[in-house]
C-alpha positions as CSV (number, residue, x, y, z in Angstrom):
1,M,5.9,8.8,5.5
2,L,6.0,6.2,7.5
3,P,5.6,6.6,11.3
4,L,8.5,4.0,12.1
5,S,11.0,5.3,10.0
6,L,10.6,9.0,11.0
7,L,11.0,7.0,14.8
8,N,14.3,4.9,13.6
9,A,15.6,8.7,12.3
10,A,14.7,10.3,15.9
11,Q,16.7,8.1,17.8
12,N,19.1,10.3,20.1
13,K,16.8,13.6,19.4
14,P,14.3,14.8,22.4
15,M,10.5,13.9,21.9
16,L,7.3,14.4,23.7
17,V,5.1,11.4,24.1
18,E,1.8,12.0,25.2
19,L,-0.3,8.7,26.6
20,K,-4.0,7.8,25.9
21,N,-4.5,8.6,29.7
22,G,-3.0,12.1,29.7
23,E,0.7,11.6,31.1
24,T,3.3,13.4,29.1
25,F,7.2,12.1,29.1
26,N,9.9,14.7,27.5
27,G,13.1,12.7,26.9
28,H,15.8,11.3,24.1
29,L,14.7,8.4,22.4
30,V,16.9,5.5,22.6
31,N,15.0,2.5,20.8
32,C,11.5,1.7,19.3
33,D,10.2,-1.7,17.9
34,N,7.7,-2.3,15.0
35,F,5.1,-1.9,17.8
36,M,5.9,1.6,18.3
37,N,7.4,0.5,21.8
38,I,10.0,2.7,22.9
39,T,12.5,3.5,25.1
40,L,13.5,7.1,26.7
41,R,16.3,8.5,28.5
42,E,16.7,11.7,30.8
43,V,12.7,11.5,30.8
44,Y,10.9,14.3,32.8
45,Q,7.5,12.7,33.7
46,T,4.0,15.1,34.0
47,N,1.0,13.4,35.3
48,T,-2.3,13.7,33.9
49,D,-3.2,17.5,35.7
50,G,-0.2,18.6,35.2
51,D,1.1,19.4,38.6
52,R,3.5,16.7,39.8
53,F,6.7,15.6,38.2
54,W,9.2,13.0,38.1
55,K,12.8,12.8,36.7
56,L,13.7,9.3,35.3
57,K,16.8,7.9,34.3
58,E,15.4,5.7,31.7
59,C,11.6,4.4,30.7
60,Y,9.8,2.2,28.8
61,I,6.8,3.1,27.3
62,R,4.5,0.3,25.5
63,G,3.2,1.9,22.1
64,S,-0.5,1.0,22.2
65,T,-0.7,3.6,25.4
66,I,0.8,6.3,23.1
67,K,-1.6,8.8,22.1
68,Y,0.8,11.1,19.9
69,L,4.8,11.5,19.4
70,R,6.2,15.0,19.2
71,V,9.4,15.5,17.7
72,P,11.5,18.1,16.2
73,D,10.7,20.0,13.0
74,T,13.8,19.7,11.9
75,L,13.6,16.1,12.0
76,L,10.9,16.1,9.8
77,D,12.3,17.9,7.0
78,T,15.5,15.9,7.3
79,V,13.5,12.6,6.5
80,K,11.5,14.1,4.2
81,D,14.9,15.1,2.0
82,E,16.1,11.2,2.4
83,Q,13.3,9.5,1.3
84,N,12.8,11.8,-1.8
85,R,16.4,11.5,-2.5
86,A,16.1,7.6,-2.0
87,R,13.3,7.3,-4.1
88,E,14.9,9.6,-7.2
89,A,18.0,6.9,-6.7
90,G,15.4,4.0,-7.2
91,R,14.0,5.5,-10.3
92,S,16.8,6.4,-12.0
93,S,18.5,2.8,-11.8
94,R,15.4,1.0,-12.6
95,G,15.2,1.4,-16.2
96,S,19.0,2.2,-17.1
97,A,20.8,-1.1,-17.2
98,G,17.9,-3.5,-17.0
99,G,16.7,-2.9,-20.8
100,N,13.8,-5.3,-22.0
101,R,14.3,-7.7,-18.9
102,G,10.1,-8.1,-18.5
103,R,8.1,-11.4,-19.2
104,G,9.0,-13.2,-22.1
105,A,12.6,-11.5,-22.7
106,L,15.1,-13.2,-23.9
107,T,17.5,-14.0,-21.0
108,R,20.3,-16.8,-20.3
109,G,19.3,-19.5,-18.1
110,G,15.7,-19.5,-18.7
111,R,13.2,-21.8,-20.5
112,G,13.7,-21.3,-24.1
113,T,11.8,-22.9,-26.9
114,R,14.7,-24.6,-28.9
115,G,13.5,-24.7,-32.3
116,G,10.0,-25.2,-31.6
117,L,6.9,-23.2,-30.9
118,A,6.9,-21.1,-27.5
119,R,3.8,-22.4,-25.8
120,G,1.0,-25.0,-26.1
121,G,2.3,-26.2,-29.4
122,R,3.9,-29.4,-30.7
123,G,7.0,-28.0,-32.3
124,G,9.6,-29.2,-29.4
125,R,10.3,-32.3,-27.4
126,G,7.7,-33.4,-25.0
127,R,5.1,-35.8,-25.3
128,G,3.8,-37.3,-28.7
129,A,6.0,-35.1,-30.1
């Protein structure tokens, strides 16, 4: 499971974020990007010692400062199930309709042999035929 796919599925869900310096943020995920920068709303920030608290309406956290994220366990199960379903759907649709479409298969519009040898030979049109 990729962390970014998990984060995208966690939007509007509660989560705990601990930074490398020890501060923690509890809030609901609003947004995340490919660098794992996240925006939280309704946030409770705790200092490194755990003795001071702040309530923030919204905060932005740079991804490179994050030590770990904690999301609800039910979300993990949901994302795993969705990925398994998508994987199965991809497998079932692959081999059925296409048939023999690999390299060298006869297809419309491709480069054909036009009555001569396929490659290299001097059977068809071309120089010195």
